N, CA, C and O atoms as a Tripos MOL2 file, in Angstrom:
@<TRIPOS>MOLECULE
protein
  280   279    70     0     0
PROTEIN
NO_CHARGES

@<TRIPOS>ATOM
      1 N         -10.2960    3.9090   22.2150 N.3       1 MET1
      2 CA        -11.5500    3.2980   21.8450 C.3       1 MET1
      3 C         -11.7220    3.4170   20.3320 C.2       1 MET1
      4 O         -11.3310    4.4170   19.7290 O.2       1 MET1
      5 N         -12.3040    2.3960   19.7330 N.am      2 ILE2
      6 CA        -12.6580    2.4130   18.3220 C.3       2 ILE2
      7 C         -14.1120    1.9740   18.1910 C.2       2 ILE2
      8 O         -14.6630    1.3530   19.1010 O.2       2 ILE2
      9 N         -14.7300    2.2980   17.0610 N.am      3 ILE3
     10 CA        -16.1370    1.9790   16.8370 C.3       3 ILE3
     11 C         -16.2560    1.1690   15.5580 C.2       3 ILE3
     12 O         -15.6800    1.5260   14.5300 O.2       3 ILE3
     13 N         -17.0090    0.0760   15.6260 N.am      4 ILE4
     14 CA        -17.2090   -0.7660   14.4460 C.3       4 ILE4
     15 C         -18.0550   -0.0050   13.4370 C.2       4 ILE4
     16 O         -19.1750    0.4090   13.7350 O.2       4 ILE4
     17 N         -17.5080    0.1720   12.2430 N.am      5 ASP5
     18 CA        -18.2170    0.8480   11.1570 C.3       5 ASP5
     19 C         -18.9370   -0.1620   10.2680 C.2       5 ASP5
     20 O         -20.1120    0.0080    9.9410 O.2       5 ASP5
     21 N         -18.2130   -1.2230    9.8790 N.am      6 ARG6
     22 CA        -18.8150   -2.2280    8.9930 C.3       6 ARG6
     23 C         -17.9670   -3.4960    8.9780 C.2       6 ARG6
     24 O         -16.8200   -3.5120    9.4250 O.2       6 ARG6
     25 N         -18.5720   -4.5520    8.4490 N.am      7 PHE7
     26 CA        -17.8850   -5.8270    8.2920 C.3       7 PHE7
     27 C         -17.5930   -6.0470    6.8180 C.2       7 PHE7
     28 O         -18.4420   -5.7910    5.9640 O.2       7 PHE7
     29 N         -16.3890   -6.5230    6.5220 N.am      8 GLU8
     30 CA        -15.9650   -6.8280    5.1550 C.3       8 GLU8
     31 C         -15.2640   -8.1730    5.1530 C.2       8 GLU8
     32 O         -14.0790   -8.2600    5.4750 O.2       8 GLU8
     33 N         -15.9780   -9.2080    4.7980 N.am      9 GLY9
     34 CA        -15.3890  -10.5410    4.7530 C.3       9 GLY9
     35 C         -14.8680  -10.9630    6.1120 C.2       9 GLY9
     36 O         -15.6270  -11.0100    7.0810 O.2       9 GLY9
     37 N         -13.5850  -11.2680    6.1940 N.am     10 GLU10
     38 CA        -12.9630  -11.7090    7.4390 C.3      10 GLU10
     39 C         -12.4540  -10.5480    8.2940 C.2      10 GLU10
     40 O         -11.7880  -10.7570    9.3080 O.2      10 GLU10
     41 N         -12.7730   -9.3280    7.8750 N.am     11 TYR11
     42 CA        -12.2910   -8.1420    8.5860 C.3      11 TYR11
     43 C         -13.4580   -7.2880    9.0700 C.2      11 TYR11
     44 O         -14.5860   -7.3950    8.5880 O.2      11 TYR11
     45 N         -13.1450   -6.4500   10.0270 N.am     12 VAL12
     46 CA        -14.0910   -5.4410   10.4950 C.3      12 VAL12
     47 C         -13.3950   -4.0900   10.3390 C.2      12 VAL12
     48 O         -12.2430   -3.9230   10.7380 O.2      12 VAL12
     49 N         -14.1100   -3.1260    9.7510 N.am     13 VAL13
     50 CA        -13.5650   -1.7840    9.5660 C.3      13 VAL13
     51 C         -14.0270   -0.9450   10.7520 C.2      13 VAL13
     52 O         -15.2210   -0.8550   11.0380 O.2      13 VAL13
     53 N         -13.0670   -0.3340   11.4360 N.am     14 CYS14
     54 CA        -13.3640    0.4400   12.6410 C.3      14 CYS14
     55 C         -12.9040    1.8740   12.4700 C.2      14 CYS14
     56 O         -11.9010    2.1560   11.8140 O.2      14 CYS14
     57 N         -13.6740    2.7840   13.0850 N.am     15 GLU15
     58 CA        -13.2980    4.1830   13.0890 C.3      15 GLU15
     59 C         -12.6020    4.5010   14.4070 C.2      15 GLU15
     60 O         -13.0980    4.1750   15.4850 O.2      15 GLU15
     61 N         -11.4580    5.1360   14.2990 N.am     16 GLU16
     62 CA        -10.7100    5.5490   15.4770 C.3      16 GLU16
     63 C         -11.2110    6.9170   15.9370 C.2      16 GLU16
     64 O         -11.8950    7.6130   15.1860 O.2      16 GLU16
     65 N         -10.8790    7.2980   17.1510 N.am     17 GLU17
     66 CA        -11.3080    8.5890   17.6890 C.3      17 GLU17
     67 C         -10.8100    9.7630   16.8440 C.2      17 GLU17
     68 O         -11.4220   10.8310   16.8400 O.2      17 GLU17
     69 N          -9.7160    9.5670   16.1390 N.am     18 SER18
     70 CA         -9.1600   10.6160   15.2790 C.3      18 SER18
     71 C          -9.9590   10.7880   13.9910 C.2      18 SER18
     72 O          -9.7650   11.7610   13.2620 O.2      18 SER18
     73 N         -10.8670    9.8330   13.7100 N.am     19 GLY19
     74 CA        -11.6530    9.8840   12.4770 C.3      19 GLY19
     75 C         -11.0910    9.0070   11.3760 C.2      19 GLY19
     76 O         -11.7340    8.8260   10.3420 O.2      19 GLY19
     77 N          -9.8950    8.4570   11.5790 N.am     20 SER20
     78 CA         -9.3210    7.5590   10.5810 C.3      20 SER20
     79 C          -9.9150    6.1570   10.7550 C.2      20 SER20
     80 O         -10.5240    5.8490   11.7800 O.2      20 SER20
     81 N          -9.7270    5.3280    9.7480 N.am     21 PHE21
     82 CA        -10.2820    3.9810    9.7580 C.3      21 PHE21
     83 C          -9.1650    2.9520    9.7230 C.2      21 PHE21
     84 O          -8.0780    3.2040    9.2040 O.2      21 PHE21
     85 N          -9.4590    1.7800   10.2900 N.am     22 ARG22
     86 CA         -8.5100    0.6680   10.2100 C.3      22 ARG22
     87 C          -9.2820   -0.6430   10.1510 C.2      22 ARG22
     88 O         -10.4090   -0.7480   10.6350 O.2      22 ARG22
     89 N          -8.6380   -1.6460    9.5410 N.am     23 LYS23
     90 CA         -9.2330   -2.9780    9.4480 C.3      23 LYS23
     91 C          -8.6110   -3.8770   10.4990 C.2      23 LYS23
     92 O          -7.4000   -3.8560   10.7160 O.2      23 LYS23
     93 N          -9.4570   -4.6680   11.1500 N.am     24 LEU24
     94 CA         -8.9950   -5.6600   12.1120 C.3      24 LEU24
     95 C          -9.5420   -7.0200   11.7020 C.2      24 LEU24
     96 O         -10.6740   -7.1050   11.2270 O.2      24 LEU24
     97 N          -8.7670   -8.0830   11.8740 N.am     25 PRO25
     98 CA         -9.3160   -9.4140   11.6300 C.3      25 PRO25
     99 C         -10.4330   -9.7100   12.6380 C.2      25 PRO25
    100 O         -10.3070   -9.3990   13.8220 O.2      25 PRO25
    101 N         -11.5120  -10.3050   12.1640 N.am     26 LYS26
    102 CA        -12.6480  -10.6340   13.0330 C.3      26 LYS26
    103 C         -12.2460  -11.5200   14.2070 C.2      26 LYS26
    104 O         -12.8850  -11.4780   15.2580 O.2      26 LYS26
    105 N         -11.2020  -12.3150   14.0410 N.am     27 VAL27
    106 CA        -10.8090  -13.2450   15.1010 C.3      27 VAL27
    107 C         -10.3720  -12.5320   16.3790 C.2      27 VAL27
    108 O         -10.3380  -13.1490   17.4440 O.2      27 VAL27
    109 N         -10.0360  -11.2360   16.2920 N.am     28 PHE28
    110 CA         -9.6340  -10.4810   17.4750 C.3      28 PHE28
    111 C         -10.8160   -9.8900   18.2410 C.2      28 PHE28
    112 O         -10.6300   -9.2720   19.2890 O.2      28 PHE28
    113 N         -12.0380  -10.0790   17.7180 N.am     29 LEU29
    114 CA        -13.2270   -9.5040   18.3380 C.3      29 LEU29
    115 C         -14.0610  -10.5860   19.0010 C.2      29 LEU29
    116 O         -14.0580  -11.7340   18.5580 O.2      29 LEU29
    117 N         -14.7800  -10.2260   20.0650 N.am     30 PRO30
    118 CA        -15.6790  -11.2070   20.6760 C.3      30 PRO30
    119 C         -16.8660  -11.4790   19.7520 C.2      30 PRO30
    120 O         -17.2320  -10.6340   18.9350 O.2      30 PRO30
    121 N         -17.4530  -12.6490   19.8870 N.am     31 GLY31
    122 CA        -18.6200  -12.9970   19.0890 C.3      31 GLY31
    123 C         -19.7830  -12.0740   19.3920 C.2      31 GLY31
    124 O         -19.8960  -11.5550   20.5020 O.2      31 GLY31
    125 N         -20.6380  -11.8700   18.4230 N.am     32 GLY32
    126 CA        -21.8340  -11.0660   18.6300 C.3      32 GLY32
    127 C         -21.6460   -9.5730   18.4580 C.2      32 GLY32
    128 O         -22.5680   -8.8060   18.7340 O.2      32 GLY32
    129 N         -20.4810   -9.1400   18.0110 N.am     33 CYS33
    130 CA        -20.2590   -7.7110   17.7960 C.3      33 CYS33
    131 C         -21.1560   -7.2170   16.6690 C.2      33 CYS33
    132 O         -21.4830   -7.9530   15.7390 O.2      33 CYS33
    133 N         -21.5500   -5.9280   16.7810 N.am     34 ARG34
    134 CA        -22.4120   -5.3350   15.7720 C.3      34 ARG34
    135 C         -21.8420   -3.9880   15.3370 C.2      34 ARG34
    136 O         -21.0000   -3.4020   16.0180 O.2      34 ARG34
    137 N         -22.3140   -3.5180   14.2030 N.am     35 GLU35
    138 CA        -21.9330   -2.1840   13.7560 C.3      35 GLU35
    139 C         -22.3540   -1.1820   14.8190 C.2      35 GLU35
    140 O         -23.4500   -1.2750   15.3720 O.2      35 GLU35
    141 N         -21.4840   -0.2300   15.1010 N.am     36 GLY36
    142 CA        -21.7690    0.7810   16.1070 C.3      36 GLY36
    143 C         -21.2530    0.4440   17.4950 C.2      36 GLY36
    144 O         -21.2530    1.3070   18.3730 O.2      36 GLY36
    145 N         -20.8110   -0.7920   17.7190 N.am     37 ASP37
    146 CA        -20.2570   -1.1580   19.0260 C.3      37 ASP37
    147 C         -18.9430   -0.4260   19.2660 C.2      37 ASP37
    148 O         -18.1260   -0.2820   18.3560 O.2      37 ASP37
    149 N         -18.7470    0.0330   20.4960 N.am     38 CYS38
    150 CA        -17.4980    0.6580   20.9120 C.3      38 CYS38
    151 C         -16.5760   -0.4280   21.4620 C.2      38 CYS38
    152 O         -16.9850   -1.2370   22.2950 O.2      38 CYS38
    153 N         -15.3450   -0.4390   20.9960 N.am     39 LEU39
    154 CA        -14.3830   -1.4600   21.4060 C.3      39 LEU39
    155 C         -13.2120   -0.8320   22.1460 C.2      39 LEU39
    156 O         -12.7640    0.2680   21.8230 O.2      39 LEU39
    157 N         -12.7330   -1.5540   23.1410 N.am     40 VAL40
    158 CA        -11.5410   -1.1480   23.8840 C.3      40 VAL40
    159 C         -10.5660   -2.3220   23.8710 C.2      40 VAL40
    160 O         -10.9900   -3.4770   23.8360 O.2      40 VAL40
    161 N          -9.2580   -2.0370   23.9000 N.am     41 PRO41
    162 CA         -8.2780   -3.1180   23.8750 C.3      41 PRO41
    163 C          -8.2780   -3.9170   25.1730 C.2      41 PRO41
    164 O          -8.4230   -3.3640   26.2630 O.2      41 PRO41
    165 N          -8.1130   -5.2220   25.0310 N.am     42 ALA42
    166 CA         -7.9720   -6.1240   26.1750 C.3      42 ALA42
    167 C          -6.4860   -6.3880   26.4050 C.2      42 ALA42
    168 O          -5.6840   -6.2180   25.4860 O.2      42 ALA42
    169 N          -6.1090   -6.7960   27.6040 N.am     43 PRO43
    170 CA         -4.6920   -7.0460   27.9000 C.3      43 PRO43
    171 C          -4.0360   -8.0970   26.9900 C.2      43 PRO43
    172 O          -2.8260   -8.0550   26.7690 O.2      43 PRO43
    173 N          -4.8280   -9.0320   26.4660 N.am     44 ASP44
    174 CA         -4.2580  -10.0890   25.6270 C.3      44 ASP44
    175 C          -4.1120   -9.6980   24.1510 C.2      44 ASP44
    176 O          -3.7340  -10.5330   23.3290 O.2      44 ASP44
    177 N          -4.4060   -8.4420   23.8100 N.am     45 GLY45
    178 CA         -4.2670   -7.9870   22.4230 C.3      45 GLY45
    179 C          -5.5510   -8.0750   21.6220 C.2      45 GLY45
    180 O          -5.6000   -7.5980   20.4890 O.2      45 GLY45
    181 N          -6.5820   -8.6680   22.1780 N.am     46 SER46
    182 CA         -7.8740   -8.7160   21.4970 C.3      46 SER46
    183 C          -8.6440   -7.4410   21.8510 C.2      46 SER46
    184 O          -8.0930   -6.5260   22.4630 O.2      46 SER46
    185 N          -9.8990   -7.3890   21.4680 N.am     47 TRP47
    186 CA        -10.7410   -6.2310   21.7520 C.3      47 TRP47
    187 C         -11.9860   -6.6820   22.4860 C.2      47 TRP47
    188 O         -12.4650   -7.7980   22.2860 O.2      47 TRP47
    189 N         -12.5110   -5.8080   23.3440 N.am     48 GLN48
    190 CA        -13.7330   -6.0930   24.0960 C.3      48 GLN48
    191 C         -14.7460   -4.9950   23.7980 C.2      48 GLN48
    192 O         -14.3780   -3.8460   23.5550 O.2      48 GLN48
    193 N         -16.0280   -5.3610   23.8190 N.am     49 VAL49
    194 CA        -17.0800   -4.3590   23.6460 C.3      49 VAL49
    195 C         -17.2280   -3.5920   24.9580 C.2      49 VAL49
    196 O         -17.3610   -4.1900   26.0260 O.2      49 VAL49
    197 N         -17.2050   -2.2810   24.8670 N.am     50 ASP50
    198 CA        -17.4740   -1.4200   26.0170 C.3      50 ASP50
    199 C         -18.9790   -1.1590   25.9900 C.2      50 ASP50
    200 O         -19.4460   -0.2460   25.3080 O.2      50 ASP50
    201 N         -19.7280   -1.9620   26.7320 N.am     51 ARG51
    202 CA        -21.1960   -1.9090   26.6940 C.3      51 ARG51
    203 C         -21.7350   -0.5420   27.1270 C.2      51 ARG51
    204 O         -22.6810   -0.0330   26.5260 O.2      51 ARG51
    205 N         -21.1410    0.0500   28.1610 N.am     52 ALA52
    206 CA        -21.6140    1.3450   28.6480 C.3      52 ALA52
    207 C         -21.4090    2.4310   27.5830 C.2      52 ALA52
    208 O         -22.3150    3.2240   27.3280 O.2      52 ALA52
    209 N         -20.2360    2.4680   26.9700 N.am     53 ALA53
    210 CA        -19.9550    3.4700   25.9380 C.3      53 ALA53
    211 C         -20.8450    3.2500   24.7210 C.2      53 ALA53
    212 O         -21.3270    4.2120   24.1220 O.2      53 ALA53
    213 N         -21.0680    1.9830   24.3490 N.am     54 THR54
    214 CA        -21.9290    1.6760   23.2170 C.3      54 THR54
    215 C         -23.3530    2.1470   23.4850 C.2      54 THR54
    216 O         -23.9820    2.7440   22.6130 O.2      54 THR54
    217 N         -23.8620    1.8840   24.6800 N.am     55 MET55
    218 CA        -25.2200    2.2780   25.0220 C.3      55 MET55
    219 C         -25.3560    3.8070   25.0380 C.2      55 MET55
    220 O         -26.3410    4.3500   24.5380 O.2      55 MET55
    221 N         -24.3780    4.4860   25.6060 N.am     56 GLU56
    222 CA        -24.4180    5.9450   25.6400 C.3      56 GLU56
    223 C         -24.3690    6.5270   24.2300 C.2      56 GLU56
    224 O         -25.0840    7.4810   23.9240 O.2      56 GLU56
    225 N         -23.5320    5.9590   23.3810 N.am     57 ARG57
    226 CA        -23.4270    6.4350   22.0000 C.3      57 ARG57
    227 C         -24.7500    6.2480   21.2660 C.2      57 ARG57
    228 O         -25.1820    7.1380   20.5340 O.2      57 ARG57
    229 N         -25.3900    5.1140   21.4540 N.am     58 ARG58
    230 CA        -26.6780    4.8640   20.8020 C.3      58 ARG58
    231 C         -27.7480    5.8290   21.3080 C.2      58 ARG58
    232 O         -28.5880    6.2760   20.5280 O.2      58 ARG58
    233 N         -27.7300    6.1560   22.6030 N.am     59 LYS59
    234 CA        -28.6810    7.1290   23.1540 C.3      59 LYS59
    235 C         -28.4560    8.5090   22.5420 C.2      59 LYS59
    236 O         -29.4130    9.2060   22.2050 O.2      59 LYS59
    237 N         -27.1810    8.9040   22.3980 N.am     60 GLN60
    238 CA        -26.8660   10.1990   21.7990 C.3      60 GLN60
    239 C         -27.3720   10.2700   20.3620 C.2      60 GLN60
    240 O         -27.9280   11.2850   19.9440 O.2      60 GLN60
    241 N         -27.1790    9.1970   19.6150 N.am     61 ILE61
    242 CA        -27.6370    9.1630   18.2230 C.3      61 ILE61
    243 C         -29.1610    9.2680   18.1700 C.2      61 ILE61
    244 O         -29.7020    9.9770   17.3220 O.2      61 ILE61
    245 N         -29.8520    8.5720   19.0660 N.am     62 GLN62
    246 CA        -31.3130    8.6440   19.1060 C.3      62 GLN62
    247 C         -31.7770   10.0660   19.4300 C.2      62 GLN62
    248 O         -32.7360   10.5560   18.8350 O.2      62 GLN62
    249 N         -31.0960   10.7290   20.3750 N.am     63 ARG63
    250 CA        -31.4490   12.1150   20.7080 C.3      63 ARG63
    251 C         -31.2540   13.0310   19.5060 C.2      63 ARG63
    252 O         -32.1040   13.8740   19.2170 O.2      63 ARG63
    253 N         -30.1380   12.8650   18.8080 N.am     64 LEU64
    254 CA        -29.8780   13.6890   17.6300 C.3      64 LEU64
    255 C         -30.9250   13.4540   16.5460 C.2      64 LEU64
    256 O         -31.4010   14.4030   15.9230 O.2      64 LEU64
    257 N         -31.2830   12.1950   16.3220 N.am     65 LEU65
    258 CA        -32.3140   11.8900   15.3280 C.3      65 LEU65
    259 C         -33.6650   12.4590   15.7550 C.2      65 LEU65
    260 O         -34.4150   12.9720   14.9250 O.2      65 LEU65
    261 N         -33.9700   12.3700   17.0320 N.am     66 GLY66
    262 CA        -35.2160   12.9460   17.5430 C.3      66 GLY66
    263 C         -35.2600   14.4420   17.3310 C.2      66 GLY66
    264 O         -36.2920   14.9810   16.9320 O.2      66 GLY66
    265 N         -34.1450   15.1300   17.5940 N.am     67 ASP67
    266 CA        -34.0680   16.5780   17.3830 C.3      67 ASP67
    267 C         -34.2200   16.9230   15.9050 C.2      67 ASP67
    268 O         -34.8200   17.9390   15.5550 O.2      67 ASP67
    269 N         -33.6840   16.0860   15.0560 N.am     68 LEU68
    270 CA        -33.7190   16.3330   13.6170 C.3      68 LEU68
    271 C         -35.1380   16.2300   13.0640 C.2      68 LEU68
    272 O         -35.5220   17.0000   12.1840 O.2      68 LEU68
    273 N         -35.9100   15.2860   13.5770 N.am     69 TYR69
    274 CA        -37.2440   15.0490   13.0270 C.3      69 TYR69
    275 C         -38.3660   15.7250   13.7990 C.2      69 TYR69
    276 O         -39.5340   15.5220   13.4680 O.2      69 TYR69
    277 N         -38.0540   16.5180   14.8100 N.am     70 HIS70
    278 CA        -39.1160   17.2050   15.5680 C.3      70 HIS70
    279 C         -39.0070   18.6820   15.4470 C.2      70 HIS70
    280 O         -39.8180   19.4090   16.0200 O.2      70 HIS70
@<TRIPOS>BOND
     1     1     2 1
     2     2     3 1
     3     3     4 2
     4     3     5 am
     5     5     6 1
     6     6     7 1
     7     7     8 2
     8     7     9 am
     9     9    10 1
    10    10    11 1
    11    11    12 2
    12    11    13 am
    13    13    14 1
    14    14    15 1
    15    15    16 2
    16    15    17 am
    17    17    18 1
    18    18    19 1
    19    19    20 2
    20    19    21 am
    21    21    22 1
    22    22    23 1
    23    23    24 2
    24    23    25 am
    25    25    26 1
    26    26    27 1
    27    27    28 2
    28    27    29 am
    29    29    30 1
    30    30    31 1
    31    31    32 2
    32    31    33 am
    33    33    34 1
    34    34    35 1
    35    35    36 2
    36    35    37 am
    37    37    38 1
    38    38    39 1
    39    39    40 2
    40    39    41 am
    41    41    42 1
    42    42    43 1
    43    43    44 2
    44    43    45 am
    45    45    46 1
    46    46    47 1
    47    47    48 2
    48    47    49 am
    49    49    50 1
    50    50    51 1
    51    51    52 2
    52    51    53 am
    53    53    54 1
    54    54    55 1
    55    55    56 2
    56    55    57 am
    57    57    58 1
    58    58    59 1
    59    59    60 2
    60    59    61 am
    61    61    62 1
    62    62    63 1
    63    63    64 2
    64    63    65 am
    65    65    66 1
    66    66    67 1
    67    67    68 2
    68    67    69 am
    69    69    70 1
    70    70    71 1
    71    71    72 2
    72    71    73 am
    73    73    74 1
    74    74    75 1
    75    75    76 2
    76    75    77 am
    77    77    78 1
    78    78    79 1
    79    79    80 2
    80    79    81 am
    81    81    82 1
    82    82    83 1
    83    83    84 2
    84    83    85 am
    85    85    86 1
    86    86    87 1
    87    87    88 2
    88    87    89 am
    89    89    90 1
    90    90    91 1
    91    91    92 2
    92    91    93 am
    93    93    94 1
    94    94    95 1
    95    95    96 2
    96    95    97 am
    97    97    98 1
    98    98    99 1
    99    99   100 2
   100    99   101 am
   101   101   102 1
   102   102   103 1
   103   103   104 2
   104   103   105 am
   105   105   106 1
   106   106   107 1
   107   107   108 2
   108   107   109 am
   109   109   110 1
   110   110   111 1
   111   111   112 2
   112   111   113 am
   113   113   114 1
   114   114   115 1
   115   115   116 2
   116   115   117 am
   117   117   118 1
   118   118   119 1
   119   119   120 2
   120   119   121 am
   121   121   122 1
   122   122   123 1
   123   123   124 2
   124   123   125 am
   125   125   126 1
   126   126   127 1
   127   127   128 2
   128   127   129 am
   129   129   130 1
   130   130   131 1
   131   131   132 2
   132   131   133 am
   133   133   134 1
   134   134   135 1
   135   135   136 2
   136   135   137 am
   137   137   138 1
   138   138   139 1
   139   139   140 2
   140   139   141 am
   141   141   142 1
   142   142   143 1
   143   143   144 2
   144   143   145 am
   145   145   146 1
   146   146   147 1
   147   147   148 2
   148   147   149 am
   149   149   150 1
   150   150   151 1
   151   151   152 2
   152   151   153 am
   153   153   154 1
   154   154   155 1
   155   155   156 2
   156   155   157 am
   157   157   158 1
   158   158   159 1
   159   159   160 2
   160   159   161 am
   161   161   162 1
   162   162   163 1
   163   163   164 2
   164   163   165 am
   165   165   166 1
   166   166   167 1
   167   167   168 2
   168   167   169 am
   169   169   170 1
   170   170   171 1
   171   171   172 2
   172   171   173 am
   173   173   174 1
   174   174   175 1
   175   175   176 2
   176   175   177 am
   177   177   178 1
   178   178   179 1
   179   179   180 2
   180   179   181 am
   181   181   182 1
   182   182   183 1
   183   183   184 2
   184   183   185 am
   185   185   186 1
   186   186   187 1
   187   187   188 2
   188   187   189 am
   189   189   190 1
   190   190   191 1
   191   191   192 2
   192   191   193 am
   193   193   194 1
   194   194   195 1
   195   195   196 2
   196   195   197 am
   197   197   198 1
   198   198   199 1
   199   199   200 2
   200   199   201 am
   201   201   202 1
   202   202   203 1
   203   203   204 2
   204   203   205 am
   205   205   206 1
   206   206   207 1
   207   207   208 2
   208   207   209 am
   209   209   210 1
   210   210   211 1
   211   211   212 2
   212   211   213 am
   213   213   214 1
   214   214   215 1
   215   215   216 2
   216   215   217 am
   217   217   218 1
   218   218   219 1
   219   219   220 2
   220   219   221 am
   221   221   222 1
   222   222   223 1
   223   223   224 2
   224   223   225 am
   225   225   226 1
   226   226   227 1
   227   227   228 2
   228   227   229 am
   229   229   230 1
   230   230   231 1
   231   231   232 2
   232   231   233 am
   233   233   234 1
   234   234   235 1
   235   235   236 2
   236   235   237 am
   237   237   238 1
   238   238   239 1
   239   239   240 2
   240   239   241 am
   241   241   242 1
   242   242   243 1
   243   243   244 2
   244   243   245 am
   245   245   246 1
   246   246   247 1
   247   247   248 2
   248   247   249 am
   249   249   250 1
   250   250   251 1
   251   251   252 2
   252   251   253 am
   253   253   254 1
   254   254   255 1
   255   255   256 2
   256   255   257 am
   257   257   258 1
   258   258   259 1
   259   259   260 2
   260   259   261 am
   261   261   262 1
   262   262   263 1
   263   263   264 2
   264   263   265 am
   265   265   266 1
   266   266   267 1
   267   267   268 2
   268   267   269 am
   269   269   270 1
   270   270   271 1
   271   271   272 2
   272   271   273 am
   273   273   274 1
   274   274   275 1
   275   275   276 2
   276   275   277 am
   277   277   278 1
   278   278   279 1
   279   279   280 2
@<TRIPOS>SUBSTRUCTURE
     1 MET1         2 RESIDUE 1 A MET
     2 ILE2         6 RESIDUE 1 A ILE
     3 ILE3        10 RESIDUE 1 A ILE
     4 ILE4        14 RESIDUE 1 A ILE
     5 ASP5        18 RESIDUE 1 A ASP
     6 ARG6        22 RESIDUE 1 A ARG
     7 PHE7        26 RESIDUE 1 A PHE
     8 GLU8        30 RESIDUE 1 A GLU
     9 GLY9        34 RESIDUE 1 A GLY
    10 GLU10       38 RESIDUE 1 A GLU
    11 TYR11       42 RESIDUE 1 A TYR
    12 VAL12       46 RESIDUE 1 A VAL
    13 VAL13       50 RESIDUE 1 A VAL
    14 CYS14       54 RESIDUE 1 A CYS
    15 GLU15       58 RESIDUE 1 A GLU
    16 GLU16       62 RESIDUE 1 A GLU
    17 GLU17       66 RESIDUE 1 A GLU
    18 SER18       70 RESIDUE 1 A SER
    19 GLY19       74 RESIDUE 1 A GLY
    20 SER20       78 RESIDUE 1 A SER
    21 PHE21       82 RESIDUE 1 A PHE
    22 ARG22       86 RESIDUE 1 A ARG
    23 LYS23       90 RESIDUE 1 A LYS
    24 LEU24       94 RESIDUE 1 A LEU
    25 PRO25       98 RESIDUE 1 A PRO
    26 LYS26      102 RESIDUE 1 A LYS
    27 VAL27      106 RESIDUE 1 A VAL
    28 PHE28      110 RESIDUE 1 A PHE
    29 LEU29      114 RESIDUE 1 A LEU
    30 PRO30      118 RESIDUE 1 A PRO
    31 GLY31      122 RESIDUE 1 A GLY
    32 GLY32      126 RESIDUE 1 A GLY
    33 CYS33      130 RESIDUE 1 A CYS
    34 ARG34      134 RESIDUE 1 A ARG
    35 GLU35      138 RESIDUE 1 A GLU
    36 GLY36      142 RESIDUE 1 A GLY
    37 ASP37      146 RESIDUE 1 A ASP
    38 CYS38      150 RESIDUE 1 A CYS
    39 LEU39      154 RESIDUE 1 A LEU
    40 VAL40      158 RESIDUE 1 A VAL
    41 PRO41      162 RESIDUE 1 A PRO
    42 ALA42      166 RESIDUE 1 A ALA
    43 PRO43      170 RESIDUE 1 A PRO
    44 ASP44      174 RESIDUE 1 A ASP
    45 GLY45      178 RESIDUE 1 A GLY
    46 SER46      182 RESIDUE 1 A SER
    47 TRP47      186 RESIDUE 1 A TRP
    48 GLN48      190 RESIDUE 1 A GLN
    49 VAL49      194 RESIDUE 1 A VAL
    50 ASP50      198 RESIDUE 1 A ASP
    51 ARG51      202 RESIDUE 1 A ARG
    52 ALA52      206 RESIDUE 1 A ALA
    53 ALA53      210 RESIDUE 1 A ALA
    54 THR54      214 RESIDUE 1 A THR
    55 MET55      218 RESIDUE 1 A MET
    56 GLU56      222 RESIDUE 1 A GLU
    57 ARG57      226 RESIDUE 1 A ARG
    58 ARG58      230 RESIDUE 1 A ARG
    59 LYS59      234 RESIDUE 1 A LYS
    60 GLN60      238 RESIDUE 1 A GLN
    61 ILE61      242 RESIDUE 1 A ILE
    62 GLN62      246 RESIDUE 1 A GLN
    63 ARG63      250 RESIDUE 1 A ARG
    64 LEU64      254 RESIDUE 1 A LEU
    65 LEU65      258 RESIDUE 1 A LEU
    66 GLY66      262 RESIDUE 1 A GLY
    67 ASP67      266 RESIDUE 1 A ASP
    68 LEU68      270 RESIDUE 1 A LEU
    69 TYR69      274 RESIDUE 1 A TYR
    70 HIS70      278 RESIDUE 1 A HIS
């Protein structure tokens, strides 16, 4: 799994589970991707958004922010 960090022109910069970063051409991603989306490889070599992992990650971040400000 990789996580979208940011968009740069025709590329998207993603963070790997190891903490390293890599650039992927946007054409390999489904439309509507956003920063913070979790991606998993598809059989055809493209990437798909893992909606469940993305939602869980966003919930964890919200919990951490809530703990930080309370």
